Every structure is written in structure tokens, then in C-alpha cells.
C-alpha positions in Angstrom: -0.2 -0.1 0.2 1.9 2.7 -1.3 1.2 6.5 -0.1 3.7 8.5 -1.3 2.8 11.8 -2.7 -0.7 11.2 -1.3 -1.8 13.9 1.5 -4.0 12.5 3.9 -6.1 13.9 6.8 -6.4 12.1 10.3 -8.8 13.6 12.7 -8.3 12.3 16.4 -4.8 11.7 14.8 -2.9 12.4 18.7 -5.1 9.6 20.5 -4.1 5.8 20.9 -5.6 5.0 17.3 -4.4 7.9 15.6 -1.2 7.5 16.8 -1.1 4.1 15.3 -2.8 5.4 12.2 -0.1 8.0 11.8 2.5 5.6 12.2 1.2 3.2 9.6 0.6 6.4 7.1 4.1 7.4 7.5 5.6 4.2 7.0 4.3 3.8 3.7 5.3 7.4 2.6 1.7 9.4 3.3 2.0 13.2 4.1 -0.4 13.3 7.9 -2.3 16.6 8.4 -3.7 16.7 11.8 -5.9 19.3 13.4 -5.9 19.5 16.9 -9.1 20.5 19.5 -6.5 21.1 22.4 -3.4 22.3 21.4 -1.8 20.6 24.0 -2.4 17.0 22.6 0.8 18.1 20.4 3.1 17.6 23.4 2.7 13.9 23.9 2.6 13.2 20.0 5.6 11.1 19.1 5.3 11.8 15.4 5.0 15.9 15.9 8.1 16.8 14.5 8.0 14.5 11.8 8.8 16.1 8.4 5.3 14.8 6.5 3.2 15.8 9.7 1.3 19.1 9.8 -0.4 19.8 13.2 -2.9 22.3 13.0 -4.1 23.8 16.6 -7.5 24.8 17.9 -9.7 23.5 15.1 -13.6 22.7 16.1 -14.6 19.7 13.6 -18.2 20.4 15.3 -17.9 23.9 13.4 -18.8 24.4 9.9 -16.4 27.3 9.2 -13.3 25.9 10.8 -13.8 22.5 9.8 -13.8 24.3 6.0 -11.0 26.2 6.5 -8.9 23.5 7.9 -9.6 21.3 4.8 -8.7 24.3 2.4 -5.5 24.7 3.4 -4.7 20.8 3.4 -3.9 21.0 -0.3 -5.2 18.1 -2.7 -6.3 15.6 -0.7 -6.2 11.5 -0.9 -7.9 10.1 2.0 -9.8 11.7 5.0 -9.8 9.3 8.0 -12.1 10.2 10.9 -11.0 8.9 14.1 -12.1 12.1 16.3 -15.2 11.3 18.5 -16.1 10.8 22.4 -17.5 8.3 24.4 -20.1 9.1 27.2 -21.7 5.9 29.3 -25.0 7.3 30.9 -28.5 5.7 31.2 -31.3 7.6 29.3 -33.0 8.2 32.8 -30.2 10.1 33.8 -29.5 12.2 30.5 -30.7 15.3 29.3 -30.6 16.8 25.8 -27.1 18.3 26.6 -25.8 14.7 26.7 -27.5 14.1 23.2 -26.1 17.3 21.6 -22.7 16.7 23.0 -22.5 13.3 21.5 -24.2 14.2 18.3 -21.6 16.9 17.9 -18.5 15.2 19.0 -19.3 12.0 16.6 -21.8 12.8 13.8 -21.7 16.4 13.4 -17.9 16.2 13.2 -17.7 13.5 11.2 -20.6 15.2 8.5 -18.6 18.2 8.2 -15.4 16.7 7.8 -17.1 14.0 5.0 -18.5 17.6 3.4 -15.1 19.4 3.2 -13.1 16.5 2.3 -15.1 16.3 -0.9 -14.5 19.6 -1.8 -10.9 19.2 -1.3 -10.2 15.8 -3.5 -8.4 15.9 -6.8 -10.0 14.6 -10.0 -9.4 11.3 -9.3 -11.6 11.0 -6.4 -10.0 9.6 -2.9 -11.1 7.8 0.4 -13.1 8.6 3.3 -12.9 6.1 6.0 -15.1 6.8 9.2 -15.5 5.3 12.9 -18.6 4.2 14.1 -18.5 2.0 16.9 -19.9 -2.1 17.7 -23.3 -0.5 19.1 -24.0 1.1 15.7 -24.2 -2.5 14.4 -25.4 -4.3 17.9 -27.7 -1.6 19.1 -28.8 -3.8 22.4 -25.1 -3.5 23.1 -25.8 0.3 23.4 -27.5 -0.1 26.8 -26.6 2.5 29.2 -25.1 4.4 26.5 -27.9 5.1 24.5 -27.1 9.0 23.5 -23.7 7.5 22.2 -25.2 4.6 20.3 -27.3 7.0 18.5 -24.3 9.2 17.4 -22.4 6.4 16.2 -25.2 4.6 14.3 -25.8 8.1 12.5 -22.0 7.7 11.9 -22.8 4.4 10.3 -26.2 5.7 8.0 -23.7 8.6 7.2 -21.1 6.4 5.6 -23.7 4.2 3.5 -25.6 6.7 2.1 -22.9 8.8 1.1 -21.1 5.8 -0.3 -24.1 5.5 -2.8 -24.0 9.0 -3.8 -19.9 9.9 -4.4 -19.0 6.4 -5.7 -19.3 7.8 -9.5 -16.9 10.6 -8.5 -14.1 7.9 -7.5 -14.7 8.1 -3.9 -15.1 5.2 -1.8 -16.7 5.7 1.6 -16.3 3.2 4.3 -16.1 3.0 8.0 -14.8 0.4 10.7 -16.7 -0.6 14.1 -14.3 -1.3 16.6 -15.4 -2.8 19.8 -13.7 -1.9 22.7 -9.9 -1.3 21.7 -7.0 -2.2 23.8 -5.7 1.2 25.0 -3.9 2.4 28.2 -7.2 4.2 29.0 -9.9 1.2 28.7 -7.8 -0.7 30.5 -7.2 1.5 33.3 -11.5 2.1 33.2 -11.7 -2.0 33.0 -8.9 -3.4 34.9 -10.7 -6.9 35.6 -11.4 -7.2 31.6 -9.9 -9.8 29.4 -7.8 -7.4 27.8 -6.4 -10.2 25.4 -9.6 -10.5 24.0 -10.0 -6.9 23.0 -8.4 -5.7 19.6 -4.9 -3.8 19.2 -4.9 0.0 17.8 -2.5 -1.4 15.1 -4.8 -4.1 14.0 -7.6 -1.4 13.6 -5.3 0.8 11.8 -4.2 -1.8 9.6 -8.0 -2.5 8.3 -8.5 1.3 7.9 -5.5 2.0 6.1 -6.4 -0.6 3.5 -9.7 1.0 3.1 -8.0 4.2 2.6 -5.4 3.2 0.2 -5.3 3.0 -3.5 -5.2 -0.9 -3.8 -9.0 -0.5 -2.5 -10.7 0.2 -5.6 -14.0 -1.9 -5.3 -15.0 -1.8 -1.3 -17.4 1.0 -0.6 -20.5 1.5 2.1 -18.9 -1.2 4.1 -19.2 -0.9 7.8 -16.4 -3.5 8.9 -16.7 -5.2 12.3 -13.1 -4.7 14.2 -13.8 -6.7 17.3 -11.0 -8.9 17.8 -11.6 -12.0 19.7 -14.0 -10.0 21.9 
């Protein structure tokens, strides 16, 4: 999978999955463009000084103007990978409208706006979009106790399938992955008694995204790919 000379946006690129994603892209020659919501995220990012990494501070991806401005500065784009999002576990009876709005903005609205801006930034040969849904988007019963999150990620899955059909003839292939709980330090800390060996590793999830975003993917579109590991 050769990304040499190709520009790739990775939202959420400084997180656990994002760092694995950027590493895989850099290894294959990509130039990575990473928006930051909180500028301090750059301090712990191991690739912040890499010659093919550009960080963009203080970008709110739930804001259309800021998102459009960020993408307009990227240059001719090959792929847009949308890892940015947020998780909140809360029962519906304990939730308010603000909880739903926060999950929609963080997960669905940001994804919608990034997809929209990416389409305008692609060159004449098209490009690739990869979104991140979640297991509850495919199996809503597993979203009990995190209803707002499940609604938002289900929206990401629906967006992916609809948009894939909309832009296929433009040479743009749109797909998503749906991870279960991934093996990250934060998840291990939150669930110390879980069997962490069963969780998918971030490098494994990144490998699936890498193929979907690559030139070698010439036929797959509209897929919501489960990346569950053995969990």
C-alpha cells in the first residue's frame, strides 16, 4: 500500500488509535494533516516533529467554518480518516438533551462536516473516506447504558452507507470501521478486570483502516467493517 506523494487527513490523530494510524501512514510515505482541538495534545504526540506531519491547532470539527478552513489549507487530498469522537456512558433516565447534543456534535456532526469538506478537497481522481462507527451501531442492544453514544455512532454508520452511494461515480470510496472496546491504556484503566487479550489492538484496527484508505482498495464502498478482535 503505497501512499507516497499522497496527503491524508487524520482527525483524532494524536489519540491511541490515531497515533497507530499515523505511524502506519508515515511508514508508507503519506503526508499527514492532523487537526487539534486542544493544542496540548501535540506535547505527547511522538510524530509532532516528523517532516511529513503537520499539526493544526485549535480546530473545532463540529464548527463548519473552522472545518472548511482547515481542509482548504491541506492541498490536494487523497484520503480523509475520521477518528475524532467521544464516548459517554449514561443511562437515558439520567440523561438530558445536552448529553445527546454533546454526543451528536462530537461523533456525528464532526464526521458529517469532515466528509463534506473532504469532498471539496479531493482531486479529479477522487479519494477515500474512512469513518469510525462502533459496535453498538451494528448491534444496538450492546449500547444499553450509553444510548446517546449509540445514537450518534449509528448516525455515523448511516452517513457512511448513504454517502458511499452518493459519491461512488465520482471515484470516492466511503467506508467505516466499527470497533469493539479497543486495547488502550485508558480502557485498561477503566476496566482493569476485563480480559484485555480479547480486545482488538489499535495497530490491528489501523491496519484495516489503512487498506480502506489506500489506492489498493478499488472496489469496497459502503461497508461498516466490524473490528472486534476476539471480544
